[in-house]
C-alpha positions as CSV (number, residue, x, y, z in Angstrom):
1,M,112.0,89.3,75.3
2,S,112.9,92.9,76.3
3,Q,114.4,93.7,79.7
4,A,111.5,96.1,80.5
5,L,109.0,93.4,79.8
6,Q,110.9,90.9,82.0
7,Q,110.8,93.4,84.8
8,S,106.9,93.6,84.7
9,L,106.1,90.0,83.7
10,G,108.5,87.0,83.7
11,E,108.9,84.8,80.7
12,T,106.9,82.0,82.4
13,E,104.1,84.4,83.2
14,V,103.9,85.7,79.6
15,F,103.9,82.1,78.4
16,E,101.1,81.2,80.8
17,L,99.1,84.3,79.6
18,V,99.3,83.1,76.0
19,C,98.2,79.6,76.9
20,D,95.5,81.0,79.1
21,Y,94.2,83.1,76.2
22,L,94.2,80.1,73.9
23,R,92.2,78.1,76.4
24,T,89.7,80.9,76.9
25,R,89.1,81.1,73.2
26,K,88.9,77.2,73.1
27,F,91.9,76.9,70.8
28,Y,93.0,73.8,72.6
29,Q,94.9,72.3,69.7
30,A,97.0,75.5,69.3
31,E,97.6,75.5,73.1
32,Q,98.9,71.9,73.0
33,T,101.1,72.7,70.0
34,L,102.6,75.6,71.8
35,L,103.2,73.5,75.0
36,H,104.8,70.8,73.0
37,E,107.2,73.2,71.3
38,R,108.1,74.7,74.6
39,Q,108.8,71.3,76.0
40,L,111.0,70.4,73.1
41,A,112.9,73.7,73.6
42,L,113.4,73.0,77.2
43,D,114.6,69.4,76.5
44,S,117.2,70.6,74.0
45,A,118.5,73.5,76.2
46,P,121.7,73.1,78.2
47,P,120.9,71.9,81.8
48,G,122.2,75.2,83.3
49,D,119.8,77.3,81.2
50,V,116.6,75.7,82.4
51,T,115.2,76.3,85.9
52,E,113.4,73.8,88.0
53,G,110.3,76.0,87.8
54,Q,110.2,75.9,84.1
55,L,110.5,72.1,84.0
56,N,107.7,71.8,86.5
57,Q,105.5,74.2,84.7
58,A,106.1,72.5,81.3
59,S,105.3,69.1,82.7
60,S,102.2,70.2,84.5
61,N,100.8,71.7,81.2
62,T,101.1,68.7,79.0
63,S,97.5,67.6,79.4
64,T,94.5,69.4,77.9
65,I,93.1,72.0,80.4
66,V,89.4,73.0,80.2
67,P,88.9,76.6,81.6
68,L,86.8,75.9,84.7
69,K,88.1,78.9,86.6
70,P,88.3,82.6,85.8
71,S,90.8,83.5,83.1
72,L,94.1,84.9,84.3
73,L,94.3,87.1,81.2
74,E,90.8,88.3,81.8
75,S,91.7,89.1,85.4
76,L,94.7,91.2,84.4
77,L,92.6,93.1,81.9
78,E,90.0,93.8,84.5
79,R,92.5,95.0,87.0
80,S,94.2,97.2,84.4
81,Y,90.7,98.6,83.5
82,V,90.4,100.0,87.0
83,T,94.0,101.1,86.9
84,N,95.2,99.0,89.8
85,F,97.5,96.7,87.8
86,V,100.6,98.5,89.1
87,S,99.7,99.3,92.7
88,G,97.5,96.2,93.4
89,E,95.3,98.4,95.5
90,E,91.6,97.8,95.3
91,E,90.1,101.3,95.1
92,H,86.4,102.0,94.3
93,H,85.6,105.2,92.5
94,E,82.0,106.0,93.3
95,D,81.6,108.4,90.4
96,A,82.5,105.7,87.9
97,H,79.5,104.0,86.2
98,K,79.8,100.3,86.4
99,R,79.7,98.8,82.9
100,N,77.8,95.7,81.9
101,R,80.6,93.9,80.1
102,S,80.9,90.4,78.9
103,H,84.0,88.2,79.5
104,L,86.4,87.1,76.8
105,D,84.5,83.8,76.5
106,G,81.2,85.6,76.0
107,T,79.7,85.0,79.4
108,V,78.3,87.8,81.7
109,D,78.5,88.0,85.4
110,D,75.3,87.3,87.3
111,A,75.8,90.6,89.2
112,D,75.8,92.4,85.9
113,L,72.6,90.7,84.8
114,A,70.9,91.5,88.1
115,E,72.0,95.2,87.8
116,R,70.7,95.2,84.2
117,D,67.3,93.9,85.3
118,N,67.1,96.3,88.2
119,D,68.1,99.4,86.3
120,D,66.2,102.3,88.0
121,D,66.2,104.7,85.0
122,G,63.9,102.5,83.0
123,D,66.2,102.3,80.0
124,E,67.2,98.8,79.0
125,V,70.9,98.3,78.9
126,Y,72.1,95.9,76.2
127,G,75.3,94.0,76.2
128,L,78.2,95.3,74.2
129,S,77.8,92.8,71.4
130,T,74.1,93.7,71.0
131,Q,75.0,97.4,71.0
132,L,77.4,96.9,68.2
133,V,75.1,95.0,65.9
134,S,71.8,96.7,66.7
135,F,72.9,100.3,66.1
136,E,69.9,102.3,64.9
137,A,71.6,105.1,62.9
138,C,70.1,103.7,59.7
139,K,66.5,103.4,60.9
140,D,65.5,106.6,59.0
141,D,66.9,105.4,55.7
142,P,64.2,106.0,53.1
143,H,64.9,102.6,51.4
144,G,64.9,100.6,54.6
145,S,68.6,99.6,54.5
146,A,69.4,97.0,57.2
147,T,72.9,98.4,57.5
148,M,74.3,101.9,57.4
149,P,74.7,103.0,53.7
150,I,78.0,104.6,52.7
151,Y,77.3,108.0,51.2
152,Q,80.1,108.7,48.6
153,T,79.1,112.1,47.6
154,S,80.6,115.6,48.0
155,T,77.3,117.5,47.7
156,F,73.7,117.0,48.7
157,A,70.8,118.3,46.7
158,Q,68.5,120.7,48.6
159,K,64.7,120.8,48.4
160,S,64.7,124.5,47.3
161,A,66.7,127.7,47.3
162,T,65.3,128.5,50.8
163,E,64.7,125.0,52.3
164,F,67.7,123.1,53.4
165,G,68.2,119.6,54.5
166,A,70.4,118.2,57.3
167,Y,73.4,117.9,55.0
168,D,74.8,120.1,52.2
169,Y,78.5,119.4,51.8
170,T,80.4,116.3,53.0
171,R,83.2,118.4,54.5
172,S,80.8,119.8,57.0
173,G,78.7,116.7,57.5
174,N,77.9,113.3,56.0
175,P,75.3,110.7,57.2
176,T,77.8,107.9,57.3
177,R,80.3,109.9,59.3
178,T,77.6,111.0,61.6
179,A,76.6,107.4,62.2
180,L,80.2,106.5,63.1
181,E,80.4,109.4,65.5
182,R,77.2,108.5,67.2
183,Q,78.2,104.9,67.7
184,M,81.7,105.8,69.0
185,A,80.1,108.3,71.5
186,E,77.8,105.6,72.7
187,L,80.6,103.0,73.1
188,E,82.8,105.4,75.0
189,K,80.0,106.7,77.1
190,G,80.7,110.2,75.9
191,H,78.5,113.2,74.9
192,R,79.8,113.7,71.3
193,A,82.3,112.2,69.0
194,F,84.2,113.6,66.0
195,A,85.7,111.6,63.1
196,F,88.9,112.6,61.4
197,T,90.9,111.3,58.5
198,S,93.6,109.8,60.7
199,G,94.7,109.4,64.3
200,M,97.3,112.1,63.9
201,A,94.6,114.5,62.6
202,A,92.6,113.8,65.8
203,L,95.7,114.4,68.0
204,S,96.5,117.6,66.1
205,T,93.0,118.9,66.8
206,I,93.3,118.1,70.5
207,S,96.7,119.8,70.8
208,R,95.1,123.0,69.3
209,L,93.2,123.4,72.7
210,A,96.5,125.0,73.9
211,K,97.6,128.4,72.6
212,A,100.9,130.2,72.8
213,G,102.0,130.6,76.4
214,D,100.1,127.5,77.6
215,Q,101.6,124.3,78.8
216,I,100.8,120.7,77.7
217,V,102.0,117.8,79.9
218,L,102.7,114.7,77.8
219,S,103.4,111.2,79.1
220,D,107.1,110.5,78.5
221,D,106.2,107.1,77.1
222,S,103.9,108.1,74.2
223,Y,103.4,107.1,70.7
224,G,106.2,108.4,68.4
225,G,103.8,110.3,66.2
226,T,102.4,112.1,69.3
227,Y,105.9,113.0,70.4
228,R,106.8,114.4,67.0
229,L,103.6,116.4,66.7
230,L,104.1,118.2,70.0
231,S,107.9,118.5,69.9
232,K,108.2,119.6,66.2
233,L,105.0,121.5,65.6
234,T,103.1,122.4,68.7
235,A,106.2,123.7,70.6
236,K,107.1,125.9,67.6
237,N,103.7,127.7,68.1
238,G,104.8,128.9,71.6
239,V,103.3,126.0,73.6
240,N,105.5,124.7,76.4
241,I,105.7,120.9,76.4
242,K,106.6,119.0,79.6
243,Y,107.4,115.3,79.4
244,V,106.5,113.4,82.6
245,D,106.3,109.7,83.6
246,L,102.6,109.4,84.3
247,S,102.6,105.6,84.8
248,G,102.3,103.6,88.0
249,P,101.6,104.7,91.5
250,N,103.9,107.6,91.3
251,G,102.3,109.0,88.2
252,P,99.8,111.4,89.9
253,A,102.6,112.8,92.1
254,N,104.8,113.3,89.1
255,L,102.0,115.2,87.4
256,R,101.3,117.5,90.3
257,A,105.0,118.4,90.5
258,V,104.8,120.1,87.0
259,L,101.2,121.4,87.0
260,N,100.7,125.1,87.1
261,H,98.0,127.6,86.1
262,E,99.4,127.7,82.5
263,T,98.7,123.9,82.1
264,K,95.8,123.6,79.8
265,L,96.1,120.0,78.7
266,V,97.5,116.6,79.9
267,M,97.9,114.0,77.2
268,M,98.5,110.4,78.0
269,E,98.0,106.8,77.0
270,S,97.1,103.8,79.1
271,P,98.6,101.3,78.4
272,T,101.4,103.3,77.0
273,N,102.9,102.6,73.6
274,P,105.2,100.8,73.3
275,M,106.2,99.9,76.9
276,Q,102.6,98.9,78.0
277,R,102.8,100.8,81.3
278,I,99.5,101.3,83.1
279,C,98.4,104.8,84.4
280,D,95.9,105.6,87.1
281,I,93.5,107.6,85.0
282,P,91.1,108.6,87.9
283,A,94.0,110.0,90.0
284,L,95.6,111.7,87.0
285,A,92.2,113.3,86.1
286,Q,91.8,114.6,89.7
287,A,95.2,116.1,89.7
288,A,94.7,117.8,86.3
289,H,91.3,119.2,87.3
290,E,92.7,120.7,90.4
291,F,94.6,123.1,88.1
292,G,91.7,123.5,85.6
293,A,93.5,121.4,83.0
294,L,91.8,118.9,80.7
295,L,92.9,115.2,80.6
296,S,93.1,113.6,77.2
297,V,93.6,109.8,77.0
298,D,94.7,108.0,73.8
299,N,92.6,104.8,74.1
300,T,93.9,103.2,70.9
301,M,95.6,100.2,72.6
302,M,92.5,99.2,74.7
303,S,89.6,100.2,72.4
304,P,86.1,100.9,73.9
305,I,85.7,97.2,74.5
306,L,88.2,97.0,77.4
307,Q,88.4,100.6,78.8
308,N,86.3,103.8,78.8
309,P,88.5,106.7,80.0
310,L,85.6,109.1,80.1
311,I,84.0,107.0,82.8
312,L,87.3,107.1,84.7
313,G,87.4,110.9,84.8
314,A,89.0,111.9,81.5
315,D,87.7,114.8,79.6
316,I,88.7,113.7,76.1
317,C,89.2,110.2,74.7
318,M,90.8,109.6,71.3
319,H,91.5,106.7,69.0
320,S,93.6,106.0,66.0
321,A,90.7,104.0,64.5
322,T,93.1,102.7,61.9
323,K,94.1,100.1,64.6
324,F,91.6,98.1,66.6
325,V,88.4,100.0,65.8
326,C,88.8,99.1,62.1
327,G,91.2,96.2,62.4
328,H,91.6,95.2,58.8
329,S,94.4,97.5,57.6
330,D,92.1,98.9,55.0
331,T,90.9,102.1,56.6
332,M,92.5,105.2,58.1
333,S,90.5,107.2,60.7
334,G,90.8,109.0,63.9
335,I,88.1,109.5,66.6
336,V,87.8,112.1,69.3
337,I,85.1,111.6,72.0
338,A,84.3,114.4,74.4
339,N,82.7,114.2,77.8
340,V,79.3,115.6,78.7
341,N,78.7,119.3,78.1
342,S,78.6,121.3,81.3
343,L,75.7,123.7,81.9
344,I,77.8,125.9,84.0
345,S,79.3,128.5,81.8
346,L,81.5,131.6,81.9
347,P,79.7,134.2,79.7
348,G,82.7,136.6,79.8
349,V,84.8,134.2,77.8
350,M,82.0,132.4,76.0
351,S,78.7,133.8,74.8
352,H,79.6,137.4,75.5
353,A,83.3,137.3,74.7
354,S,82.7,139.3,71.5
355,I,81.4,142.3,73.4
356,P,84.2,144.9,73.9
357,E,85.7,145.0,77.4
358,E,84.8,148.6,77.9
359,V,81.2,147.9,77.1
360,R,81.1,145.0,79.6
361,K,82.6,147.3,82.2
362,A,80.0,150.0,81.5
363,R,77.3,147.3,82.1
364,S,79.0,146.2,85.4
365,F,79.6,142.8,83.7
366,P,82.0,140.9,86.0
367,E,84.7,139.1,84.0
368,D,84.5,136.1,86.4
369,L,80.6,135.8,86.3
370,I,79.5,132.2,86.4
371,R,76.1,131.3,85.0
372,L,74.3,128.2,86.4
373,S,71.5,126.5,84.5
374,I,69.3,126.2,87.6
375,G,66.2,124.1,86.8
376,I,67.9,122.1,84.0
377,E,70.5,120.2,86.0
378,D,69.6,118.4,89.2
379,V,70.1,120.8,92.2
380,Q,72.2,118.3,94.2
381,D,74.5,117.7,91.2
382,L,75.1,121.5,90.9
383,I,75.8,121.7,94.7
384,H,78.3,118.8,94.3
385,D,80.0,120.4,91.4
386,L,80.4,123.7,93.2
387,Q,81.7,122.0,96.3
388,R,84.4,120.2,94.2
389,A,85.3,123.5,92.5
390,F,85.7,125.4,95.8
391,Q,87.7,122.5,97.3
392,S,90.0,122.4,94.3
393,F,90.5,126.2,94.5
394,S,91.3,126.0,98.2
395,T,93.7,123.1,97.6
396,S,95.7,124.9,94.9
397,A,95.6,128.3,96.5
């Protein structure tokens, strides 16, 4: 066992977690085999190498245990989901939408069921397992396929020279890929998802949000491929890369110490790979947004089953779908999920950016003009967004 892991969880705690998981999954025989082997190892070890606590723990676990109380592993996962694993503080983020999630043993909390029954928006909220198997992307299939067909074609025939269908060339769109993107967006509670050929392709696309002269803040404990991408390629394009420890209770303060108005993107993982450090996503998102930066979270290690970064305040969520999303070592894919589109826009750098600057000045077109979609978004939501923006500006000024 590594020294870093021993600092966060002792050997006995790790062993208890493994046994706890086996009990939760009702693998009682496997648990007993593991306990028996541990007892044999303790019996054969020199007396000075075995602590009294280990002996007591081993002897107390020799009988079959039926999981009558909440799972310890499940409790840790739940705490890590709300990013309180490191600090131990029970914080409640009002903006976070509470998920109806089942436990590892398949049961669902009564509170979740009550909330599901009393949903005010009138839309029935299904459990995660139901969402996964009842996806309706294939409901329009002309042949009534019960599962989503795999369209292995480069080109789609059109009805006529002037009448085009939804797809023409697989590079720009494919029904199978669209179905994957729709389902991943739903699972991550995002607005839109984009599929890529690999996780690195997804990361590369995210990094392109920063241009020469901008700054990207990267967690110092990141996947090796992410580090190589930013240090070997992105940095050569004139983007400044800052490596910061974003984990634990000091992560948000560490981030604020390096943020500036050139910071366009903060890239992180939680848990980190490979050290499994937990980051406070809501606090990091708040810090990034104070300087107008986007927060991108690599959610590969948790998958949408255990964590939804967009709900916690992140702007971008990505997966190397080659790992847990696929899970069979037979597919390579990357997924990027973006948060809800804002209906507050800056025409000077968006819809009217192609108009020459002198023309905009002649029209008395302010460069900092903000256009609000009054009448589309709820008025109170717009007021709340403006208050947050003004507060962030006054804080950073």
